[in-house]
N, C-alpha and C positions, 0 to 999 in steps of 0.2 A: 351046579353051586354058581349063585350069582357073587362076586367078587367087586369089591370099591377099594380103589386104592389112592391113597392120599398124600402129595409130596413130590414131587417128579422132576428131583436134580438131579446131580450127574450120576448117583448114586440109585434113585427111585425110578429114574427112567427107564433105563434098561432093566432094572428089576420087573417092571410091570409089561415092558413089551415082551420079557421072557414068558410070561402069564400070557398072554397074550398069543404067542407062538404053540403055548402046548396047550391051547383049547377052551382055557378057562376064560366064562364069560365075563370079562372085563371091562369095568367102568371107573374113568379115573378125573384127579380132580385138582390143578394145580394154579396156584395164584397167577404164574407165568402161563397167558394165551399160547406161545409159541411153545411149551414143554406139552400142553394140553394137546399140540395140534400132531408135534412129533412121534405120541405115542396112538392117538386116534388114526393115522396112516399106518399103523401096524393090525389095525382092527379093533381097537377099544373102543366104546363108545363114551359122552363124557354128561354132563349135566349142566346149569345153571351154578351150582354150590356142591359144596361137601353135602349138606344136609339133605340132597337132592339125591345123588349116587348112594349114601348108606342107607335110604328108607327102606331098601328091600332086599340088603346085602346079607347073602349067610355070615362073608367074612369081610371084614378092614384091614386094610395094610396100611399103616402110616410110616414115614422116614420124613423126620422135619429134623431143621437145624438145633432145638435145645429143648431142655423142661419145659419152658415155660409154654413154648408153640404146644407140646402134646399135652399138656397140661391144658390148656386155654382150647384149644382143637375139641376135645373130649369131657371135659366139665366147669371149663368156665363159663361166663352168663351166656345163656342161649348155646351151651353145646353139642355137640351131636349125641350126649349121654341121652339127650328126651327123645331122638329122632332112630334109635339105632333098636333094631326092634330084640324083643327078648327070643333068649337063645342066640345069637350072632357071639364069633367069636373077632377080638381084635388081637393082629399081631401089630406091635411096635418094634419098626427095626432103626429108631433113632436111638443115638449115641446120649444118655442122659441119668441125671444121678440117679440112684438108687429111692431116694425118699416121694423123690417125684411118679418114680413107678407103683410103687407101693400105693401112695394116695389115687393113681388113678385105677390101679388095678382095684383096688376096696372100695372104691363110689361105682367104677362098673359092674363089679359083680353085684354088688347090694341091686343095683336092677338087674339082676338076672344074663348081664351080658362077662362071657368068659373073658380073659384076657393073658397074653403071655408079651412079657418083654424080650426080643429076640435079635439084640444090635447083632452086627456084621462082622468080618475081617475078611480081604479080600481086592479090597481096588475097587475102582470102578474098571479095571482089564475084569475081573471076578465078578461082576455085577453084569459087565455082556455078555460073556462067557456061560455066566451060569454056573460058576463056581466059588459061590462064596461058601467062608463058614459060619454058621449059624449058633451062637449062645444063648439059649432058650431057658427064660426063667417062667415057672408058672407049674399049673396041675399037670401030671402026668399025661392026665387023659386030654388038656389043653395041647400039650405037645402033641401024643398021636393025632389029635384033630387038624394039626397043621403043616402036617408032615408032607400031604399031598402038593400043598405049594411051595413049600421049604425047600421040596423034594427038584424040584424047578427050575429054583432061583439060583442054590447052593447044592453044594456037593459034599461037603461036612457039616451034619447036627449033632447037637452036642444039648441032652437035656441038662443045666447047669445046677438045678436046686429050683426051689422057691419063688416067687415075683422077686424079684432084682438081680437075683443069681447071675442072669445073661448079663448084668451091665458089669457087676463086679467082675466077671470071667474077661469081659472086654477090656474092660480098664487095666486089670491085670499082665493080661497081654499086649497093648498096647505101649505100657510102662517099659515091660520087657524089649519089645520093638525099639521103642527108643533110647535106651540103656544100648543096648547093640550096635545102633545106627551112629553113635555120638563115639563111642570106642574104637569103631570101627575106621570111622574120618579120623581121627587121631592118629591111629596107629598110620593108616597110612599116610598121611600126611606129615610124621616121624620119619618116615623111610623116604618119600619123598626129599625133602628137607634135607638128606643127607644122601642125596644122590642116588637112592634107587629107581627102577622102573615098576612103575606102580600095576602092570601088568603080570610083572615077573613078580613085585612082593604078592599082591593077589595070589596068584597061584601057590606060593609056599606057605601064607597062610590057610588057604584053602585043605589043602594036602598035609595041615600040620593041626595043633589043638587050639588054634584061634578060628577054626571053619564057622562060620555064623549063616545063616538066613540073610544077611543084609549086605556081607562078603562076596556069599556066594551064586545069589538069584538076583541082589540088587543092589549092586554097587556101587558107591556114592562116590566115586573118582571118574569124571568124564573120559570115555574114549577108553576105556577098557571092556565095558560091555554093548553088546548092541540091542534096542531094544528097552532100556530103561531111560529115567527121566536124567540122571547126569549127562547123560551123551546127548539128551535133547535140550537143553538148556534149564535142566530140571523142569521143565514143563508137563503137565500132566501128573498122574497118581495120587498121590495124598498130602492135601497140603501143609506147610506148617502152620497154617493158624488151626487146621484141624486136627494135628499132634499137638499143638499146644493146650486146646482146650480139653481134651483128650484127659492131658496131663492135668491139668487142673482136677477134673473130675476124679482123677487116681488120687492125687494127695485130699482132696476131699472125704472120700474113703478112707486113706491112712488115718487122719483125725479122726473121723467118727466112731473108729474101732480101736480107737489109741495105736494104733501100727507105726513100728520105724518101715519109713522108707527115703535114707539118704541118696540113695542112687537117682532112684523118681524126681527126688525135691531139686538136684542140682540138671536133671534133664531137664527137667518144667523152667527151671531160670534158662538154662542156656537156648529152647527154643520159644522162649517168653522174651528172650531178649533179641535172638536173632529177628521174628517177626516184626517186633519193635524197628529193625532197622529199615523195613520196608520189604523184609523178603517172605510178608506172610502167605503169600500166592504161588508160591516156587511149591515143587515137592519139598516132602522133609527130609529126604538125603542131600539136599544143597544145604545143610547144617557143616556139611563137608567143608565149605569156605571158610567156616568160622572158627577152624584152626587153619587158613592158608598163612604159611612163616611170610613175614613182612618185613622186606629188606630195610 
């Protein structure tokens, strides 16, 4: 099986390396020459363009920043759609809007090219360790075809439904994650403002009904846990800018289905405000600082 991987950023690079390590014949491309070199050093091949590496690929994996990039790459002017062979499978792991997913899927499948949306959860650490969660939208047949690759890059594979279902699952998950992070930060800062030790308070809540993933695994208060971004000046992890983007997608999804999401809307506004204050490059747990009591 020949695999072409396009988009070698913080997530895509480690994902591609895991495919190489597993023995897949993998060719890679990115606009960053250094990103390509980093993966080629692990045994991947490359080409002069995305068109070149997809021409004989059985599977194409893409990990790009936004819907406009995915649409442009595959079905834009001189897009890859005319260079991918009939019968190939496209796995797009970008986090993008549902409308773009369905537009790209329809166009590709009209040309005999299978497509699934397969956004991920698990961050850079999960991408590196090969323990990502994949939320997949597309046909059951395409999901089965993708499994050998997804099994190498991830630990938990979910077939959420038809095209776009993976993206809906992803934004629902991240909306809940953001609400939990905001609530956990609020509670910890309230305790600190009233003289409590955040380590003691974290343990109390972790063993009580307030227990949740952001508190127990990814604590936002510095020096409560080791090896989390909050104890490293909020470096690494999942950036505020990316959380704000995903919450924007969640709100678009809510509007499209006329769903009520007041907590998600509030979290989106808080993260947008946090990003606008110059914190966009920090880990999303840095929202903790937004609730810091000012004397």
